[in-house]
N, C-alpha and C positions, 0 to 999 in steps of 0.2 A: 979359281973357282965360286961360283955364289950359292950357295946353300940357301931354297927356295921351301916353304911350307905353302902347300895350297888349300885352301878350306874351299871346300865344298868342288872336289876333284871328278865327280862322277858325273857334274849338271855339263851344261855346254862348253862355259866357259873355263871349267877344269880341263874336260879334253881339249879344248882348243889351248889352253897355256900348255898343257902334255906333248901337242904337236908341236907348239914351236921350240920348246924345247929339248924336244928330240934331235930337233936340228942343230941344236949346240953343245953337246955333248963335253966339248973343250970348256966352255964359261959356265955351265948351272948344273946342280946336282939336288935332285929332289931329298929332301930332309925329312917331308913328313905329307902326307895324302890322308884327309879324311871322308868322311860322307856319313849317311844319316842310315840308309838300312839298306843300300844296294849289295850287298858281299858279294855277288859273282863278277859286278864292274871292279871291285876294288881290288880283290883277286885279282884277275888280271893286270891291274894295273900295277899291282906290287911285282909279280913277276914280271913284268918289265923295266921297271924304275929301281927296286931293290929299295925303297924306304927305310931310314931306321925306325920311323912309325907310324903307323895306319890308326887312323882313332876312326871309330863308329860312334853313333847316334846311340845307342842303349844298349846294352849285355849280352844282352840275344844276340844281334847282331854281329858284336867283336867277339863272341862265342863261337858261332858258324867262322867265321875269317881267321880267326885263331887256329880252327881246327884243320883247315885249309893248308893254311903257313906252316903247320907240325906237317902236313901229312907230306907234302913237296919241297919239306927241308929249307925253307925261305931264310934272312936272316932280320925281317921286319917282325920289329914287336908290337902287339897291339894292343891296345888301349880305347876308353868310351869314352862319354860324355863330354857333360861341361868343361871339368876341370884337366881330360885328357886334351881338349882343343886349346886353353888356357897352356896347355905344357908347351904344347908344340909352337905357337903363335909368339911366345915369349922366350922358348927356348935362346941358351946364348949366344949359339953356334949359328942360328937362321939369321942371312942378311936380308929376305926379302920374304912378304905374305901376299899371296893373292888371296884376298878376299870377296870370295865369292859364294858365303853361303848366303841364298833368297831369303829377303824376310827380315823379321826382328830377331831369330834365332843366330845372325849374324855378328850384333852389336857384340856382346862378350869379349868372344874370342877376335875380333878386330880390335875392340880397344886394348885391350893385353897386348895387343902387338904394337899399339902407340905407345903405351905407358912404358914398352921396353925399348923403345927409341928405333924401330926396326923402318926400313923401306916398306910403306904399303900400299901393294896396290888395287887401289878400291871400286870393286867392281857391285860390292853390296850398297849401293844406296841407302838403305833404310838407315844402315846405322849414322851415316852423316844427318838424312832427316828428323833420325827421333831425337837425338844428340845435341847439333849445331854448335852454338858456340862453347859448349862443351868440350865436344870434341878436337874443336880446331887448338882449342885453350891449351889441352892434352898433349897434342902433338907438337904446341909449339914449345911446352916444356920440356917434353922427353928429345926434341931434335928429331923427330919421327919426319920421313918424308911422305908425302902424301901425294901419290900419283894417282889422278883417275884414270879407270879404264872404260868405265862408257864409253859409248862411239862418240857421243854429243861433246861430254866434257874431255875429251881427252884433244877431241877438236880442236874445241876452246883453249884448251891448253897450250895447244902449241900454236896457237895466232895472238897469244899473250906476249905481253916485254918481261925479261927475266925476273924483274921484281913486282910483279902486277899488286901483290897484294902490299903496296906502299899505297894503293886507292886507284879507283880508275880513273876519276878526277886528274890525279897529278898527273894517270900515264894517259891522259888526253884521249880516251877510251869512251865512246858514246854509249856505246848499248851494247849487250853481243843479243846473237840472233841464233834462237834456238830452233834446230830444226824436227820434225816430227816426220813419219811416214804417213800417219793420220791410221793407220792400222788397217783390217778387212772391210770395214764397214762405214768407210767415208764417205761413199757416197750411196748408201744402202738409206732406203726410205724409213725416217723415223718413225713412222705406223708398224714398220716389219722387224723393230728390234727386241720388242716382246719372244718375240721367238726363235731368238738366237739359241744355237745350241752349245755348249761345251767345246766341241770339238767343232767347230764353226767359228770360234771365237780362239781356238788356238792356232787357227790356221793363218800364222802372218804372211802376207806377201811378198817380201824379202828376206825377211831373219828366221833365221834355224833358233827357238827359243824354247825354254821351259813352261810350263803350263801355267803356271802365277802368273809371270814377266808378259808372254802374251795377252793373258785376259789382261792387265795393264795396258800392255797396248793398246788392244782394242776399246778400251773407255777413255784412255789418254791418262788414266794416272798415274801411268809411268812416268809422261812427259812432266804433268803435277810433280812428284816426288824427284824429277831433274830440276825442274823449277828451281824449287827449295835448296837440292843439292850444290845448285850452281848460284846461287847465293851465297852459300857459304864458303863456298871453294873460293871465290872470286870475289866476295867483300862486301856485295852489291844487293841492290832489293828487286821486287819485283815488278818494279815500274823500268826499269833498265836492261829488261829480260823481254824481248819479244819472240814468242813462239811459229815458226813459219813448217804450215805441214807444204813434206815435199817427197811424193809420191815415191820416187826413185830413190832418194836414201842415198843419193851419190854423195851432195854435200851432206856433209855432217852436222857442220855448225858454223858461224862465220863470228866475227868481230869488228863493228864497224866503230872508226877512230873520229877525232874530230875534226878533220881535214879531209871529209869525205870518203875515207880509203877506206874498202871492205874485205877481208883478208878471210878465206875460207879454207878448211880443209875436205882434200876429197879425196874419194876411196873406193873400192869395190865392196858391198856390204857384208863384210868380212872381219871378225872378234877377231882374228888375228893380228890384225894392222896393230890396232893400240894394247893390243895385250905385247906384241911386240917394240911395241915403243916402251912400254913401262919396265918391261925387261933391261932395256939396253941402256936408257937413260944416262947421260947425256948424249951415246952414242944410239945410234941406229942400227939395227941388225937385220937379215933375213927373218920372212913372215912366212915364207910360203903360200905368199898370197899373189895371186896373177895381177898383170898388167891392166889398169885400168883403159876399156876401149871407149874411147869417147867418140867416133864415127858409129861404134852401133847401137851407144845410149842414143845418140843423136839431139834428145834435147832435154832441158830441164824444166820443172815445173814448181810452181810456190804457189799456197793458196793461205788465205786467211782460215784460222780455226773456229770451226761453228759452235759455239759456249751453251747450246741447244742440245746438239748432239753428243756433244762433250764436257757434260757438267765438272768432271771431275778435274779440270786444269781452274775452274774458279774456286771450288773448294780448296784447293792446294793453296794458293795463292793464299785465301782468305786464312788458312790457318798458320803460313809464316807472317802474316800481320798481325793477329791472336798474339802470339811471340810464347814464349814458356812451354807448357808442354802440349800446345795444339797440337804441332804437327806429327808427336807420337802417339798421340788421340788419331787424328785423321789415320794415319800409318797404319794401326791396330784397327780400326775399324773397316780399312781397305782389303786386311788381310783376312779378317774374317768373313768381308762379304764375296771376295772371289773364291775363297773357300766352299762358300755355301752356294755360291754359282754352278762351279765347278761338280758338286755332290747334288745338284739339281733340286735344293731347298729354296732359294729365289732364282727369280729370271734376271737377263741380263741387263735388262732397262729399271732392274731394282737395286742395282750395285749402290751407283751416286746414292740417291735416293736413303739408304741405310746409313751409307758414311754421314751423310748431309743432318741425319736423324740424331746418330751418334754424336756428332761434333755439339749440336744443341743441348745435348742430355747429358754429356759430363764437362766440367767446367774446367778451364785448364788453369794449370798454376802458374805463376810469374816466380823466374829468380829459382828454378828448379833447379835441383843437384839430381845425379840419377839415380840416385833411390824414390825420387818423386817421378821419376818419366818412367818408370819402372812399374809403379803404382798406376801410374794411368794408364798406360797401356795396357795393364790390365784389367783396370775398370770399363774403360773403353771395347775391350772385346767380350767382358760379359754381357755389358748394355748392347752389345750388337748381336749377341745368342741368345737374350731375353727376346730381343725387337723380333726377330727369326721366329721363334719359337713362338710369337704369338701372330705368325704372319705380316710381319711390317703393321 
């Protein structure tokens, strides 16, 4: 019986993970669930899964949950804050950690799980984007298993040979073909992007996701972060990763080999597929996803991404090439920009403008350690806030 901690249990990935787990009560037990402030959903999950621990983001939310737990005589211990997240990520009895907290907030508990040598089901791309080589080196040193849960990286992982980290050239891999849906504004006239509302940006045509990642998909920063993540996961560079806009979201990514063979992983746009793959690896388990109906789909389309429409792709590649803390600066600026857009402080078309200005004004440091990464993350957020206040 595998014991699992789910970081970000009330988000879309957390809910899908619990759905898969509920189909396999003989294989998995929920050790801990974490959330930020969603007390009602966390209480519901505690009633169903009876975890040993529930972790809330602040003391007020923890106290509210604690009162519900006590009132209904549940056995779950409620704790809170960063130390609580760290505790349930590195606990000795935990076998797997689903890292699904959105944004930089997920970095420290994910690193705690890495240092403890856990199997990491990595759905938080920002952790790897921010810390890159340090993250991968820590995983190697501790013997942690990193299984990517993003549908694209999971697809690449499935199409790679078992010992791919010995080098793409040695494994005769020519390139990675990273697919992207193109989001809701793939065909919207550029002149109209300034009028996009938060609700429009959060309405993804294929996937059901949280608001932050939905906006990232609309700007294609999500794909830019995934490009960086792919470089670290698969030991390559942006030159060997080509983004393909694929509106149907059926082929989740591909790997091309030197002999011209292209291996693709296909499936319905449902995150339970990569989650089940990560939970069951190296075996495969039932995910609850219905069979793919290719007759109904009819055709698959591919386009080159328009960098004028999606400048965030260029900014992400530039950050990776700069190295050091540049990717942490990029990520922090993007998080601040998305939050400002969702709060209607800036326009949709100003998101990339703000990120580029922050990147130009905060100088990245090379040979960075974790402390430097957190310092430059904070510097980028402060610069973004200053620019937002000044009206860009």
